[in-house]
N, CA, C and O atoms as a GROMACS GRO file, in nm:
protein
  524
    1CYS      N    1   3.467 -29.386   3.852
    1CYS     CA    2   3.321 -29.335   3.805
    1CYS      C    3   3.226 -29.463   3.853
    1CYS      O    4   3.247 -29.583   3.872
    2ALA      N    5   3.104 -29.368   3.864
    2ALA     CA    6   2.995 -29.454   3.941
    2ALA      C    7   2.867 -29.430   3.825
    2ALA      O    8   2.799 -29.329   3.810
    3ALA      N    9   2.862 -29.547   3.757
    3ALA     CA   10   2.726 -29.519   3.643
    3ALA      C   11   2.609 -29.484   3.715
    3ALA      O   12   2.527 -29.406   3.666
    4PHE      N   13   2.595 -29.533   3.824
    4PHE     CA   14   2.450 -29.517   3.902
    4PHE      C   15   2.413 -29.370   3.930
    4PHE      O   16   2.298 -29.332   3.953
    5LEU      N   17   2.516 -29.294   3.925
    5LEU     CA   18   2.490 -29.133   3.962
    5LEU      C   19   2.473 -29.064   3.810
    5LEU      O   20   2.519 -29.097   3.701
    6GLU      N   21   2.384 -28.951   3.856
    6GLU     CA   22   2.352 -28.895   3.736
    6GLU      C   23   2.453 -28.761   3.753
    6GLU      O   24   2.478 -28.701   3.648
    7GLN      N   25   2.499 -28.722   3.849
    7GLN     CA   26   2.583 -28.620   3.874
    7GLN      C   27   2.672 -28.624   3.966
    7GLN      O   28   2.650 -28.680   4.074
    8PRO      N   29   2.805 -28.556   3.932
    8PRO     CA   30   2.920 -28.590   4.040
    8PRO      C   31   2.873 -28.576   4.174
    8PRO      O   32   2.765 -28.519   4.187
    9MET      N   33   2.928 -28.614   4.270
    9MET     CA   34   2.918 -28.600   4.421
    9MET      C   35   3.046 -28.596   4.475
    9MET      O   36   3.132 -28.675   4.438
   10LEU      N   37   3.067 -28.502   4.567
   10LEU     CA   38   3.178 -28.504   4.658
   10LEU      C   39   3.179 -28.526   4.805
   10LEU      O   40   3.079 -28.487   4.865
   11ALA      N   41   3.270 -28.578   4.869
   11ALA     CA   42   3.255 -28.598   5.034
   11ALA      C   43   3.407 -28.537   5.056
   11ALA      O   44   3.508 -28.567   4.991
   12PHE      N   45   3.395 -28.448   5.160
   12PHE     CA   46   3.522 -28.397   5.224
   12PHE      C   47   3.502 -28.438   5.376
   12PHE      O   48   3.422 -28.395   5.458
   13VAL      N   49   3.609 -28.544   5.390
   13VAL     CA   50   3.574 -28.586   5.527
   13VAL      C   51   3.694 -28.540   5.602
   13VAL      O   52   3.802 -28.537   5.543
   14ARG      N   53   3.683 -28.501   5.740
   14ARG     CA   54   3.770 -28.451   5.828
   14ARG      C   55   3.785 -28.557   5.938
   14ARG      O   56   3.691 -28.563   6.017
   15LEU      N   57   3.902 -28.656   5.959
   15LEU     CA   58   3.887 -28.752   6.064
   15LEU      C   59   3.911 -28.687   6.187
   15LEU      O   60   3.963 -28.576   6.182
   16LYS      N   61   3.882 -28.737   6.299
   16LYS     CA   62   3.908 -28.713   6.420
   16LYS      C   63   4.062 -28.705   6.470
   16LYS      O   64   4.116 -28.622   6.543
   17ASP      N   65   4.114 -28.819   6.408
   17ASP     CA   66   4.265 -28.843   6.437
   17ASP      C   67   4.338 -28.898   6.299
   17ASP      O   68   4.277 -28.982   6.232
   18ALA      N   69   4.444 -28.858   6.262
   18ALA     CA   70   4.513 -28.887   6.154
   18ALA      C   71   4.524 -29.041   6.133
   18ALA      O   72   4.518 -29.116   6.230
   19VAL      N   73   4.539 -29.085   6.014
   19VAL     CA   74   4.567 -29.238   6.012
   19VAL      C   75   4.642 -29.271   5.888
   19VAL      O   76   4.634 -29.200   5.788
   20THR      N   77   4.724 -29.394   5.893
   20THR     CA   78   4.799 -29.411   5.774
   20THR      C   79   4.722 -29.497   5.692
   20THR      O   80   4.667 -29.597   5.740
   21LEU      N   81   4.712 -29.465   5.564
   21LEU     CA   82   4.634 -29.536   5.454
   21LEU      C   83   4.755 -29.610   5.391
   21LEU      O   84   4.824 -29.564   5.300
   22ASN      N   85   4.771 -29.733   5.453
   22ASN     CA   86   4.872 -29.820   5.368
   22ASN      C   87   4.786 -29.875   5.233
   22ASN      O   88   4.669 -29.912   5.245
   23GLY      N   89   4.841 -29.877   5.130
   23GLY     CA   90   4.791 -29.932   5.017
   23GLY      C   91   4.708 -29.853   4.926
   23GLY      O   92   4.671 -29.888   4.814
   24VAL      N   93   4.680 -29.734   4.991
   24VAL     CA   94   4.611 -29.618   4.925
   24VAL      C   95   4.686 -29.514   4.869
   24VAL      O   96   4.670 -29.466   4.757
   25LEU      N   97   4.789 -29.474   4.974
   25LEU     CA   98   4.895 -29.367   4.911
   25LEU      C   99   5.013 -29.422   4.876
   25LEU      O  100   5.053 -29.531   4.916
   26ASP      N  101   5.072 -29.348   4.800
   26ASP     CA  102   5.225 -29.380   4.774
   26ASP      C  103   5.318 -29.369   4.901
   26ASP      O  104   5.428 -29.423   4.909
   27VAL      N  105   5.269 -29.304   4.982
   27VAL     CA  106   5.391 -29.257   5.087
   27VAL      C  107   5.309 -29.291   5.230
   27VAL      O  108   5.188 -29.270   5.245
   28SER      N  109   5.388 -29.343   5.321
   28SER     CA  110   5.340 -29.356   5.452
   28SER      C  111   5.330 -29.235   5.529
   28SER      O  112   5.417 -29.200   5.609
   29THR      N  113   5.217 -29.165   5.505
   29THR     CA  114   5.207 -29.027   5.575
   29THR      C  115   5.062 -29.037   5.625
   29THR      O  116   4.969 -29.070   5.551
   30PRO      N  117   5.049 -29.009   5.746
   30PRO     CA  118   4.920 -29.017   5.808
   30PRO      C  119   4.808 -28.898   5.768
   30PRO      O  120   4.832 -28.780   5.794
   31ALA      N  121   4.731 -28.926   5.728
   31ALA     CA  122   4.632 -28.845   5.651
   31ALA      C  123   4.498 -28.814   5.772
   31ALA      O  124   4.451 -28.892   5.855
   32ARG      N  125   4.463 -28.679   5.744
   32ARG     CA  126   4.349 -28.638   5.858
   32ARG      C  127   4.238 -28.624   5.762
   32ARG      O  128   4.126 -28.638   5.811
   33PHE      N  129   4.244 -28.596   5.619
   33PHE     CA  130   4.124 -28.559   5.559
   33PHE      C  131   4.115 -28.646   5.451
   33PHE      O  132   4.220 -28.664   5.390
   34LEU      N  133   4.002 -28.712   5.407
   34LEU     CA  134   3.975 -28.792   5.288
   34LEU      C  135   3.873 -28.721   5.193
   34LEU      O  136   3.776 -28.666   5.246
   35VAL      N  137   3.887 -28.717   5.060
   35VAL     CA  138   3.799 -28.668   4.974
   35VAL      C  139   3.756 -28.771   4.884
   35VAL      O  140   3.835 -28.837   4.816
   36VAL      N  141   3.640 -28.785   4.882
   36VAL     CA  142   3.595 -28.871   4.778
   36VAL      C  143   3.485 -28.818   4.657
   36VAL      O  144   3.384 -28.754   4.685
   37VAL      N  145   3.518 -28.852   4.540
   37VAL     CA  146   3.463 -28.773   4.444
   37VAL      C  147   3.421 -28.883   4.328
   37VAL      O  148   3.498 -28.947   4.257
   38LEU      N  149   3.284 -28.886   4.331
   38LEU     CA  150   3.215 -28.999   4.241
   38LEU      C  151   3.124 -28.930   4.134
   38LEU      O  152   3.066 -28.822   4.147
   39GLY      N  153   3.123 -29.012   4.026
   39GLY     CA  154   3.021 -28.954   3.947
   39GLY      C  155   3.026 -29.043   3.807
   39GLY      O  156   3.106 -29.134   3.786
   40PRO      N  157   2.926 -29.000   3.718
   40PRO     CA  158   2.914 -29.092   3.593
   40PRO      C  159   3.015 -29.060   3.503
   40PRO      O  160   3.073 -28.952   3.506
   41ASP      N  161   3.044 -29.161   3.412
   41ASP     CA  162   3.166 -29.154   3.332
   41ASP      C  163   3.135 -29.079   3.220
   41ASP      O  164   3.070 -29.129   3.129
   42THR      N  165   3.179 -28.947   3.217
   42THR     CA  166   3.144 -28.857   3.129
   42THR      C  167   3.278 -28.791   3.060
   42THR      O  168   3.369 -28.755   3.135
   43PRO      N  169   3.291 -28.776   2.922
   43PRO     CA  170   3.420 -28.732   2.874
   43PRO      C  171   3.493 -28.569   2.918
   43PRO      O  172   3.609 -28.527   2.912
   44HIS      N  173   3.374 -28.511   2.960
   44HIS     CA  174   3.419 -28.356   3.007
   44HIS      C  175   3.448 -28.343   3.167
   44HIS      O  176   3.472 -28.235   3.220
   45ILE      N  177   3.444 -28.445   3.225
   45ILE     CA  178   3.502 -28.434   3.373
   45ILE      C  179   3.580 -28.529   3.390
   45ILE      O  180   3.559 -28.646   3.358
   46SER      N  181   3.686 -28.480   3.448
   46SER     CA  182   3.824 -28.548   3.489
   46SER      C  183   3.827 -28.552   3.657
   46SER      O  184   3.878 -28.467   3.728
   47TYR      N  185   3.772 -28.651   3.692
   47TYR     CA  186   3.763 -28.666   3.862
   47TYR      C  187   3.924 -28.675   3.910
   47TYR      O  188   3.952 -28.619   4.016
   48HIS      N  189   4.008 -28.729   3.851
   48HIS     CA  190   4.132 -28.710   3.858
   48HIS      C  191   4.224 -28.583   3.882
   48HIS      O  192   4.324 -28.573   3.953
   49GLU      N  193   4.160 -28.487   3.800
   49GLU     CA  194   4.203 -28.342   3.781
   49GLU      C  195   4.139 -28.290   3.917
   49GLU      O  196   4.209 -28.219   3.988
   50MET      N  197   4.003 -28.322   3.959
   50MET     CA  198   3.936 -28.271   4.067
   50MET      C  199   4.024 -28.291   4.182
   50MET      O  200   4.050 -28.197   4.258
   51GLY      N  201   4.071 -28.415   4.200
   51GLY     CA  202   4.152 -28.448   4.292
   51GLY      C  203   4.310 -28.383   4.322
   51GLY      O  204   4.374 -28.381   4.428
   52ARG      N  205   4.344 -28.336   4.196
   52ARG     CA  206   4.478 -28.268   4.201
   52ARG      C  207   4.447 -28.140   4.234
   52ARG      O  208   4.536 -28.077   4.291
   53ALA      N  209   4.343 -28.083   4.212
   53ALA     CA  210   4.284 -27.936   4.247
   53ALA      C  211   4.273 -27.920   4.400
   53ALA      O  212   4.303 -27.816   4.459
   54ILE      N  213   4.226 -28.035   4.459
   54ILE     CA  214   4.170 -28.052   4.610
   54ILE      C  215   4.316 -28.037   4.691
   54ILE      O  216   4.349 -27.965   4.785
   55ALA      N  217   4.383 -28.132   4.616
   55ALA     CA  218   4.547 -28.170   4.682
   55ALA      C  219   4.617 -28.022   4.680
   55ALA      O  220   4.668 -27.979   4.783
   56THR      N  221   4.618 -27.955   4.569
   56THR     CA  222   4.679 -27.824   4.562
   56THR      C  223   4.614 -27.735   4.669
   56THR      O  224   4.699 -27.664   4.722
   57MET      N  225   4.489 -27.716   4.720
   57MET     CA  226   4.425 -27.641   4.811
   57MET      C  227   4.501 -27.677   4.947
   57MET      O  228   4.548 -27.601   5.031
   58MET      N  229   4.496 -27.854   4.941
   58MET     CA  230   4.519 -27.874   5.087
   58MET      C  231   4.671 -27.845   5.107
   58MET      O  232   4.712 -27.848   5.223
   59SER      N  233   4.754 -27.819   5.012
   59SER     CA  234   4.906 -27.775   5.024
   59SER      C  235   4.915 -27.619   5.079
   59SER      O  236   5.024 -27.562   5.091
   60GLU      N  237   4.817 -27.570   5.103
   60GLU     CA  238   4.839 -27.424   5.122
   60GLU      C  239   4.779 -27.400   5.273
   60GLU      O  240   4.664 -27.429   5.305
   61ARG      N  241   4.869 -27.348   5.350
   61ARG     CA  242   4.845 -27.359   5.503
   61ARG      C  243   4.721 -27.287   5.543
   61ARG      O  244   4.663 -27.334   5.642
   62VAL      N  245   4.667 -27.181   5.486
   62VAL     CA  246   4.571 -27.100   5.511
   62VAL      C  247   4.456 -27.176   5.500
   62VAL      O  248   4.374 -27.172   5.592
   63PHE      N  249   4.432 -27.265   5.374
   63PHE     CA  250   4.316 -27.328   5.334
   63PHE      C  251   4.302 -27.446   5.438
   63PHE      O  252   4.194 -27.481   5.485
   64ARG      N  253   4.420 -27.500   5.466
   64ARG     CA  254   4.431 -27.617   5.557
   64ARG      C  255   4.395 -27.589   5.693
   64ARG      O  256   4.351 -27.675   5.769
   65ARG      N  257   4.413 -27.474   5.724
   65ARG     CA  258   4.369 -27.416   5.875
   65ARG      C  259   4.202 -27.406   5.856
   65ARG      O  260   4.125 -27.458   5.936
   66ASP      N  261   4.168 -27.345   5.762
   66ASP     CA  262   4.038 -27.342   5.724
   66ASP      C  263   3.955 -27.455   5.728
   66ASP      O  264   3.843 -27.461   5.780
   67ALA      N  265   4.025 -27.554   5.662
   67ALA     CA  266   3.960 -27.712   5.662
   67ALA      C  267   3.970 -27.759   5.811
   67ALA      O  268   3.882 -27.833   5.856
   68TYR      N  269   4.075 -27.720   5.888
   68TYR     CA  270   4.063 -27.797   6.023
   68TYR      C  271   3.970 -27.732   6.106
   68TYR      O  272   3.921 -27.800   6.196
   69LEU      N  273   3.930 -27.592   6.092
   69LEU     CA  274   3.832 -27.515   6.169
   69LEU      C  275   3.692 -27.546   6.143
   69LEU      O  276   3.609 -27.548   6.234
   70ALA      N  277   3.658 -27.575   6.005
   70ALA     CA  278   3.538 -27.583   5.956
   70ALA      C  279   3.435 -27.647   6.040
   70ALA      O  280   3.451 -27.758   6.092
   71GLU      N  281   3.329 -27.577   6.052
   71GLU     CA  282   3.217 -27.646   6.145
   71GLU      C  283   3.101 -27.682   6.070
   71GLU      O  284   3.017 -27.766   6.103
   72ALA      N  285   3.102 -27.612   5.963
   72ALA     CA  286   2.982 -27.658   5.864
   72ALA      C  287   3.032 -27.650   5.705
   72ALA      O  288   3.132 -27.584   5.677
   73ARG      N  289   2.956 -27.720   5.600
   73ARG     CA  290   2.978 -27.678   5.471
   73ARG      C  291   3.001 -27.554   5.437
   73ARG      O  292   3.088 -27.535   5.352
   74GLN      N  293   2.940 -27.456   5.484
   74GLN     CA  294   2.970 -27.331   5.409
   74GLN      C  295   3.107 -27.276   5.490
   74GLN      O  296   3.164 -27.186   5.430
   75ASP      N  297   3.154 -27.307   5.587
   75ASP     CA  298   3.276 -27.274   5.629
   75ASP      C  299   3.385 -27.310   5.531
   75ASP      O  300   3.475 -27.232   5.501
   76LEU      N  301   3.371 -27.448   5.476
   76LEU     CA  302   3.461 -27.494   5.375
   76LEU      C  303   3.446 -27.444   5.258
   76LEU      O  304   3.545 -27.436   5.186
   77VAL      N  305   3.316 -27.398   5.209
   77VAL     CA  306   3.298 -27.332   5.076
   77VAL      C  307   3.361 -27.184   5.074
   77VAL      O  308   3.408 -27.128   4.975
   78ARG      N  309   3.350 -27.126   5.222
   78ARG     CA  310   3.416 -27.000   5.218
   78ARG      C  311   3.592 -27.021   5.204
   78ARG      O  312   3.662 -26.956   5.128
   79GLY      N  313   3.631 -27.112   5.281
   79GLY     CA  314   3.770 -27.141   5.244
   79GLY      C  315   3.809 -27.156   5.124
   79GLY      O  316   3.912 -27.097   5.094
   80VAL      N  317   3.734 -27.246   5.014
   80VAL     CA  318   3.746 -27.242   4.876
   80VAL      C  319   3.764 -27.132   4.820
   80VAL      O  320   3.864 -27.113   4.751
   81GLU      N  321   3.658 -27.028   4.842
   81GLU     CA  322   3.643 -26.926   4.783
   81GLU      C  323   3.759 -26.811   4.803
   81GLU      O  324   3.800 -26.734   4.716
   82ASP      N  325   3.804 -26.822   4.950
   82ASP     CA  326   3.922 -26.747   4.979
   82ASP      C  327   4.038 -26.801   4.916
   82ASP      O  328   4.126 -26.717   4.898
   83PHE      N  329   4.064 -26.923   4.875
   83PHE     CA  330   4.184 -26.957   4.823
   83PHE      C  331   4.187 -26.936   4.679
   83PHE      O  332   4.296 -26.934   4.622
   84LEU      N  333   4.060 -26.917   4.605
   84LEU     CA  334   4.042 -26.896   4.476
   84LEU      C  335   4.070 -26.755   4.445
   84LEU      O  336   4.123 -26.717   4.341
   85ASP      N  337   4.023 -26.661   4.567
   85ASP     CA  338   4.054 -26.533   4.540
   85ASP      C  339   4.203 -26.494   4.533
   85ASP      O  340   4.240 -26.402   4.460
   86SER      N  341   4.281 -26.562   4.604
   86SER     CA  342   4.437 -26.542   4.595
   86SER      C  343   4.513 -26.622   4.497
   86SER      O  344   4.636 -26.621   4.483
   87SER      N  345   4.417 -26.698   4.424
   87SER     CA  346   4.510 -26.768   4.323
   87SER      C  347   4.541 -26.717   4.206
   87SER      O  348   4.475 -26.615   4.184
   88ILE      N  349   4.627 -26.752   4.107
   88ILE     CA  350   4.622 -26.711   3.967
   88ILE      C  351   4.627 -26.853   3.875
   88ILE      O  352   4.702 -26.948   3.899
   89VAL      N  353   4.537 -26.845   3.775
   89VAL     CA  354   4.540 -26.992   3.697
   89VAL      C  355   4.586 -26.961   3.562
   89VAL      O  356   4.518 -26.890   3.488
   90LEU      N  357   4.673 -26.998   3.533
   90LEU     CA  358   4.722 -26.986   3.402
   90LEU      C  359   4.682 -27.082   3.313
   90LEU      O  360   4.678 -27.200   3.347
   91PRO      N  361   4.646 -27.039   3.182
   91PRO     CA  362   4.588 -27.153   3.075
   91PRO      C  363   4.685 -27.227   3.037
   91PRO      O  364   4.798 -27.179   3.034
   92PRO      N  365   4.661 -27.363   3.000
   92PRO     CA  366   4.774 -27.460   2.932
   92PRO      C  367   4.833 -27.407   2.822
   92PRO      O  368   4.762 -27.354   2.737
   93THR      N  369   4.966 -27.412   2.808
   93THR     CA  370   5.045 -27.342   2.683
   93THR      C  371   5.128 -27.452   2.646
   93THR      O  372   5.137 -27.552   2.717
   94GLU      N  373   5.207 -27.435   2.509
   94GLU     CA  374   5.275 -27.539   2.453
   94GLU      C  375   5.401 -27.534   2.572
   94GLU      O  376   5.453 -27.639   2.612
   95GLY      N  377   5.440 -27.410   2.618
   95GLY     CA  378   5.578 -27.417   2.682
   95GLY      C  379   5.552 -27.300   2.780
   95GLY      O  380   5.479 -27.205   2.753
   96PRO      N  381   5.619 -27.316   2.897
   96PRO     CA  382   5.626 -27.214   2.988
   96PRO      C  383   5.676 -27.056   2.917
   96PRO      O  384   5.773 -27.040   2.842
   97ASN      N  385   5.604 -26.977   2.952
   97ASN     CA  386   5.641 -26.831   2.924
   97ASN      C  387   5.704 -26.766   3.045
   97ASN      O  388   5.646 -26.720   3.143
   98GLU      N  389   5.833 -26.770   3.022
   98GLU     CA  390   5.902 -26.709   3.153
   98GLU      C  391   5.892 -26.560   3.168
   98GLU      O  392   5.918 -26.508   3.276
   99GLN      N  393   5.860 -26.497   3.077
   99GLN     CA  394   5.837 -26.345   3.074
   99GLN      C  395   5.718 -26.344   3.163
   99GLN      O  396   5.720 -26.287   3.271
  100LEU      N  397   5.603 -26.414   3.113
  100LEU     CA  398   5.463 -26.390   3.173
  100LEU      C  399   5.483 -26.436   3.322
  100LEU      O  400   5.424 -26.373   3.411
  101LEU      N  401   5.560 -26.539   3.351
  101LEU     CA  402   5.550 -26.588   3.490
  101LEU      C  403   5.617 -26.470   3.555
  101LEU      O  404   5.558 -26.419   3.650
  102ARG      N  405   5.710 -26.430   3.524
  102ARG     CA  406   5.808 -26.319   3.594
  102ARG      C  407   5.711 -26.226   3.631
  102ARG      O  408   5.693 -26.201   3.750
  103ALA      N  409   5.626 -26.155   3.517
  103ALA     CA  410   5.524 -26.048   3.548
  103ALA      C  411   5.435 -26.095   3.652
  103ALA      O  412   5.390 -26.006   3.723
  104LEU      N  413   5.398 -26.218   3.677
  104LEU     CA  414   5.304 -26.231   3.762
  104LEU      C  415   5.350 -26.248   3.918
  104LEU      O  416   5.266 -26.263   4.007
  105VAL      N  417   5.464 -26.245   3.938
  105VAL     CA  418   5.539 -26.266   4.073
  105VAL      C  419   5.501 -26.158   4.143
  105VAL      O  420   5.442 -26.183   4.248
  106PRO      N  421   5.521 -26.031   4.110
  106PRO     CA  422   5.437 -25.917   4.220
  106PRO      C  423   5.317 -25.937   4.264
  106PRO      O  424   5.287 -25.928   4.383
  107LEU      N  425   5.211 -25.975   4.142
  107LEU     CA  426   5.095 -25.990   4.195
  107LEU      C  427   5.076 -26.088   4.270
  107LEU      O  428   5.004 -26.068   4.367
  108GLN      N  429   5.124 -26.205   4.254
  108GLN     CA  430   5.131 -26.323   4.348
  108GLN      C  431   5.155 -26.306   4.468
  108GLN      O  432   5.102 -26.371   4.558
  109ARG      N  433   5.255 -26.197   4.488
  109ARG     CA  434   5.304 -26.168   4.620
  109ARG      C  435   5.198 -26.104   4.701
  109ARG      O  436   5.163 -26.143   4.813
  110GLU      N  437   5.151 -26.004   4.636
  110GLU     CA  438   5.065 -25.936   4.685
  110GLU      C  439   4.916 -25.993   4.737
  110GLU      O  440   4.846 -25.943   4.826
  111LEU      N  441   4.889 -26.100   4.665
  111LEU     CA  442   4.769 -26.163   4.685
  111LEU      C  443   4.790 -26.274   4.804
  111LEU      O  444   4.692 -26.309   4.869
  112LEU      N  445   4.929 -26.334   4.834
  112LEU     CA  446   4.963 -26.391   4.921
  112LEU      C  447   4.972 -26.315   5.057
  112LEU      O  448   4.929 -26.362   5.163
  113ARG      N  449   5.036 -26.187   5.044
  113ARG     CA  450   5.030 -26.113   5.158
  113ARG      C  451   4.883 -26.088   5.208
  113ARG      O  452   4.851 -26.106   5.325
  114ARG      N  453   4.811 -26.053   5.129
  114ARG     CA  454   4.675 -26.006   5.179
  114ARG      C  455   4.616 -26.136   5.228
  114ARG      O  456   4.541 -26.124   5.325
  115ARG      N  457   4.634 -26.259   5.180
  115ARG     CA  458   4.582 -26.364   5.243
  115ARG      C  459   4.622 -26.444   5.377
  115ARG      O  460   4.556 -26.523   5.444
  116TYR      N  461   4.766 -26.392   5.395
  116TYR     CA  462   4.820 -26.423   5.544
  116TYR      C  463   4.814 -26.327   5.624
  116TYR      O  464   4.867 -26.357   5.730
  117GLN      N  465   4.768 -26.206   5.622
  117GLN     CA  466   4.743 -26.094   5.685
  117GLN      C  467   4.674 -26.113   5.779
  117GLN      O  468   4.717 -26.070   5.886
  118PRO      N  469   4.535 -26.187   5.778
  118PRO     CA  470   4.450 -26.228   5.873
  118PRO      C  471   4.531 -26.326   5.981
  118PRO      O  472   4.514 -26.304   6.101
  119LEU      N  473   4.608 -26.419   5.943
  119LEU     CA  474   4.666 -26.487   6.050
  119LEU      C  475   4.739 -26.423   6.114
  119LEU      O  476   4.745 -26.459   6.231
  120GLU      N  477   4.822 -26.312   6.078
  120GLU     CA  478   4.918 -26.235   6.180
  120GLU      C  479   4.821 -26.171   6.271
  120GLU      O  480   4.859 -26.165   6.388
  121ARG      N  481   4.708 -26.124   6.245
  121ARG     CA  482   4.610 -26.054   6.348
  121ARG      C  483   4.577 -26.145   6.440
  121ARG      O  484   4.580 -26.113   6.560
  122LEU      N  485   4.540 -26.275   6.398
  122LEU     CA  486   4.501 -26.376   6.490
  122LEU      C  487   4.576 -26.422   6.603
  122LEU      O  488   4.526 -26.467   6.706
  123HIS      N  489   4.717 -26.408   6.577
  123HIS     CA  490   4.817 -26.463   6.659
  123HIS      C  491   4.788 -26.617   6.702
  123HIS      O  492   4.779 -26.662   6.817
  124ILE      N  493   4.775 -26.684   6.583
  124ILE     CA  494   4.777 -26.836   6.620
  124ILE      C  495   4.872 -26.905   6.514
  124ILE      O  496   4.841 -26.989   6.429
  125GLY      N  497   4.988 -26.850   6.539
  125GLY     CA  498   5.123 -26.903   6.484
  125GLY      C  499   5.141 -27.050   6.528
  125GLY      O  500   5.154 -27.133   6.438
  126GLU      N  501   5.143 -27.086   6.643
  126GLU     CA  502   5.155 -27.195   6.698
  126GLU      C  503   5.053 -27.296   6.639
  126GLU      O  504   5.094 -27.406   6.602
  127PHE      N  505   4.935 -27.265   6.629
  127PHE     CA  506   4.835 -27.372   6.574
  127PHE      C  507   4.871 -27.392   6.403
  127PHE      O  508   4.867 -27.502   6.347
  128ILE      N  509   4.904 -27.274   6.341
  128ILE     CA  510   4.942 -27.311   6.182
  128ILE      C  511   5.070 -27.407   6.183
  128ILE      O  512   5.078 -27.504   6.108
  129LYS      N  513   5.172 -27.368   6.279
  129LYS     CA  514   5.289 -27.463   6.268
  129LYS      C  515   5.249 -27.594   6.267
  129LYS      O  516   5.287 -27.667   6.176
  130ASP      N  517   5.171 -27.638   6.362
  130ASP     CA  518   5.126 -27.763   6.386
  130ASP      C  519   5.049 -27.829   6.280
  130ASP      O  520   5.028 -27.950   6.288
  131LEU      N  521   5.006 -27.763   6.184
  131LEU     CA  522   4.925 -27.802   6.071
  131LEU      C  523   5.024 -27.827   5.968
  131LEU      O  524   4.988 -27.864   5.856
   0.00000   0.00000   0.00000
């Protein structure tokens, strides 16, 4: 939290070369992207949850490819929008509803099929594998 800010600010940084961030991460894995989120201390904003959401996007290879290839802010925004278009967000519940989850599997498969289809057309499998 940064009390001097009036609204949240986010910086998404792509490093030229991956670096190991000793003392920052729990694992010794080279990082190519840094995300910094700062904002005022407000009860309705969880910067930790924002970080978790970004980590979820970075774990998906198509978004990661988009982030690597982004040349401008708008390219990254479009990658986020594409990620959200193929995501299913479930509201929090007391316990997992197995029947609901099973019903969503075919829909999620279709969304993912559509999302990965452009990759097959681009023939950039080697690039994706290296990500």
